[in-house]
C-alpha positions as CSV (number, residue, x, y, z in Angstrom):
1,M,-50.0,-52.6,24.4
2,E,-47.0,-54.6,25.6
3,N,-46.0,-55.4,22.0
4,G,-46.2,-51.7,21.2
5,I,-43.9,-50.8,24.1
6,R,-41.5,-53.7,23.1
7,E,-41.3,-52.4,19.5
8,M,-40.6,-48.9,20.7
9,N,-37.8,-50.2,22.9
10,I,-36.3,-52.2,20.0
11,L,-36.5,-49.1,17.8
12,G,-34.9,-47.0,20.5
13,R,-32.0,-49.5,20.9
14,E,-31.4,-49.5,17.1
15,E,-31.3,-45.7,17.0
16,I,-28.8,-45.7,19.9
17,M,-26.7,-48.3,18.0
18,N,-26.7,-46.2,14.9
19,V,-25.6,-43.1,16.8
20,K,-22.8,-45.1,18.3
21,R,-21.7,-46.3,14.9
22,I,-21.6,-42.7,13.6
23,L,-19.6,-41.6,16.7
24,L,-17.1,-44.4,16.1
25,L,-16.7,-43.3,12.5
26,I,-15.9,-39.7,13.3
27,P,-12.3,-40.3,14.6
28,S,-11.6,-42.4,11.5
29,L,-12.8,-39.6,9.2
30,A,-10.8,-37.1,11.2
31,F,-7.7,-39.3,10.7
32,L,-8.3,-39.4,7.0
33,L,-8.9,-35.7,6.6
34,P,-5.3,-34.6,6.4
35,T,-4.7,-37.2,3.7
36,I,-7.7,-35.9,1.8
37,L,-6.4,-32.3,2.1
38,V,-2.9,-33.3,1.0
39,S,-4.2,-35.2,-2.0
40,A,-6.2,-32.2,-3.1
41,H,-2.9,-30.2,-3.5
42,S,-0.6,-33.0,-4.6
43,D,-1.3,-32.4,-8.3
44,H,0.9,-29.3,-7.9
45,Y,4.0,-31.1,-6.7
46,N,5.8,-34.4,-6.9
47,P,6.4,-36.7,-4.0
48,N,9.9,-37.2,-2.5
49,G,12.6,-35.0,-4.1
50,Y,15.3,-33.9,-1.8
51,A,15.1,-35.2,1.7
52,G,14.0,-32.1,3.7
53,A,15.1,-29.7,1.0
54,Q,17.3,-27.6,3.3
55,N,20.6,-26.1,2.3
56,L,20.5,-26.8,-1.4
57,K,23.6,-25.9,-3.5
58,Y,23.2,-24.1,-6.9
59,W,26.1,-24.4,-9.4
60,R,26.2,-23.3,-13.0
61,D,28.5,-24.7,-15.6
62,A,30.8,-22.4,-17.6
63,S,28.5,-22.9,-20.6
64,V,25.9,-20.7,-18.9
65,S,28.3,-17.8,-18.8
66,S,29.6,-18.3,-22.3
67,T,26.1,-18.2,-23.7
68,G,25.2,-15.1,-21.6
69,Y,22.6,-16.6,-19.3
70,H,24.6,-16.5,-16.0
71,N,22.9,-13.3,-14.7
72,R,19.4,-14.7,-15.5
73,A,20.2,-18.0,-13.9
74,D,21.5,-16.3,-10.8
75,T,18.3,-14.2,-10.7
76,A,16.1,-17.2,-11.1
77,Y,17.5,-19.3,-8.3
78,A,17.4,-16.3,-5.9
79,T,13.7,-15.8,-6.5
80,W,12.9,-19.2,-4.9
81,N,15.3,-18.8,-2.0
82,N,13.8,-18.7,1.5
83,I,10.1,-18.7,0.4
84,S,9.9,-21.7,2.7
85,S,12.1,-22.0,5.8
86,K,12.8,-25.5,4.5
87,V,14.3,-24.3,1.2
88,A,17.5,-22.4,1.4
89,I,19.6,-22.3,-1.8
90,S,23.2,-21.0,-1.9
91,R,25.4,-20.6,-5.0
92,V,28.7,-22.5,-5.0
93,T,31.6,-22.3,-7.3
94,S,32.6,-25.9,-7.5
95,E,30.3,-28.6,-8.8
96,P,28.5,-30.3,-5.9
97,T,27.1,-33.8,-5.7
98,Y,24.4,-34.0,-3.1
99,Y,21.5,-31.6,-2.5
100,S,22.4,-29.9,-5.8
101,I,20.8,-27.9,-8.6
102,V,23.1,-27.6,-11.6
103,V,22.6,-25.6,-14.7
104,Y,24.0,-26.1,-18.2
105,A,23.5,-24.3,-21.5
106,G,23.8,-25.6,-25.0
107,T,21.8,-27.2,-27.8
108,I,19.4,-30.0,-27.0
109,S,19.4,-31.9,-30.3
110,G,16.1,-32.1,-32.1
111,S,14.2,-30.3,-29.4
112,T,12.1,-27.2,-29.7
113,V,11.7,-26.7,-25.9
114,Y,13.4,-23.7,-24.2
115,A,14.8,-25.7,-21.3
116,V,14.3,-29.0,-19.4
117,A,14.8,-30.3,-15.9
118,D,15.8,-33.9,-15.1
119,Y,16.7,-35.7,-11.8
120,W,19.6,-37.9,-10.7
121,T,20.9,-39.9,-7.8
122,Y,24.5,-40.7,-7.0
123,G,25.7,-44.1,-6.0
124,F,28.4,-46.7,-6.2
125,F,28.2,-46.8,-10.0
126,G,28.0,-43.1,-10.5
127,W,24.9,-41.1,-11.6
128,S,21.6,-42.7,-12.4
129,Q,18.6,-40.7,-13.8
130,V,15.3,-41.0,-11.8
131,N,11.7,-40.0,-12.4
132,P,10.4,-36.6,-11.2
133,G,8.6,-38.2,-8.3
134,D,11.6,-40.2,-7.0
135,A,14.1,-39.2,-4.3
136,R,17.0,-37.4,-5.8
137,D,20.5,-36.0,-5.1
138,R,20.6,-33.6,-8.0
139,S,18.3,-31.7,-10.3
140,R,19.8,-30.7,-13.6
141,I,18.5,-27.8,-15.7
142,R,19.5,-27.6,-19.3
143,L,19.0,-24.4,-21.3
144,N,18.4,-25.0,-25.0
145,T,20.1,-21.8,-26.2
146,P,18.9,-21.8,-29.8
147,Q,15.3,-21.6,-28.5
148,M,16.2,-19.4,-25.6
149,N,17.8,-16.9,-27.9
150,T,14.4,-16.3,-29.5
151,L,13.0,-14.9,-26.3
152,T,13.2,-11.6,-24.6
153,S,15.4,-11.3,-21.5
154,A,12.3,-11.2,-19.3
155,E,10.8,-14.3,-20.9
156,S,14.0,-16.3,-20.7
157,T,14.4,-15.4,-17.1
158,D,10.9,-16.7,-16.3
159,V,11.7,-19.9,-18.2
160,I,14.7,-20.5,-15.9
161,I,12.6,-19.6,-12.9
162,H,10.0,-22.2,-14.1
163,E,12.7,-24.9,-14.4
164,F,14.0,-24.1,-10.9
165,G,10.4,-24.7,-9.7
166,H,10.6,-28.2,-11.3
167,A,14.0,-28.7,-9.6
168,L,12.2,-28.0,-6.3
169,S,9.6,-30.7,-7.1
170,L,6.8,-28.4,-8.4
171,R,4.7,-29.7,-11.3
172,H,3.1,-27.7,-14.0
173,N,0.2,-25.5,-12.8
174,D,-2.6,-25.6,-15.3
175,D,-5.1,-23.9,-12.9
176,S,-6.2,-20.4,-13.7
177,G,-4.4,-17.4,-12.1
178,A,-0.9,-16.0,-12.2
179,S,1.9,-18.7,-12.0
180,V,5.4,-19.1,-13.4
181,M,4.6,-22.9,-13.5
182,K,2.2,-22.7,-16.4
183,E,3.0,-25.4,-19.0
184,Y,2.3,-23.6,-22.3
185,E,2.5,-19.9,-21.2
186,L,5.5,-17.6,-21.5
187,T,5.4,-15.2,-18.6
188,I,7.4,-12.1,-17.6
189,Y,6.6,-12.0,-13.9
190,G,10.3,-12.0,-12.8
191,S,9.6,-14.1,-9.7
192,P,7.3,-16.9,-8.4
193,Q,3.8,-15.7,-7.9
194,Q,1.7,-16.3,-4.7
195,T,0.3,-19.5,-6.0
196,D,3.8,-20.8,-6.7
197,K,4.9,-19.8,-3.2
198,D,1.9,-21.5,-1.7
199,H,2.6,-24.7,-3.6
200,L,6.2,-24.7,-2.5
201,K,5.2,-24.4,1.1
202,Q,2.6,-27.1,0.7
203,K,5.4,-29.4,-0.6
204,W,8.1,-28.5,1.9
205,G,6.4,-26.7,4.8
206,N,6.4,-23.1,5.9
């Protein structure tokens, strides 16, 4: 009988210890939860980008006007403006250096894409190109006019809206549903869709 009571006491202590271990783990899991949630969405945007992303400057080269894409470029940047309180974009008339999105138009030799975005930092030795996930001072959008000229006005506007999304660190969105950030889909939405807005806020904040 004494042995039975002793075994029950031992089992009771082990169960109590297991409960304590679980209780100790809960704060750790709670600490990890925000990281898990962020990781679930990070496939929709690149890390880093502009520091804070506030008060960005948009400038277009004269080539954009000479090829007739100035109104569509102006429309495109405005569609992203103020979706997030952290992303304010204003058009400037002289070429900026920091916190800038610049747009050019011309022929991208050997390319069949409609447009591309690339990323740059400015330092002692001038401009250096960086990867999409790196910190940047500038995003550059280049319109490939021979290919753009094959599109309707609505399609080419959405192409430029798409590239502005990349300039703001959004990746291609290959999920189902409406989005201007689809990789292989020409759209005619005329503005970022709710999914795109949500991803921008996930990246930069409300």
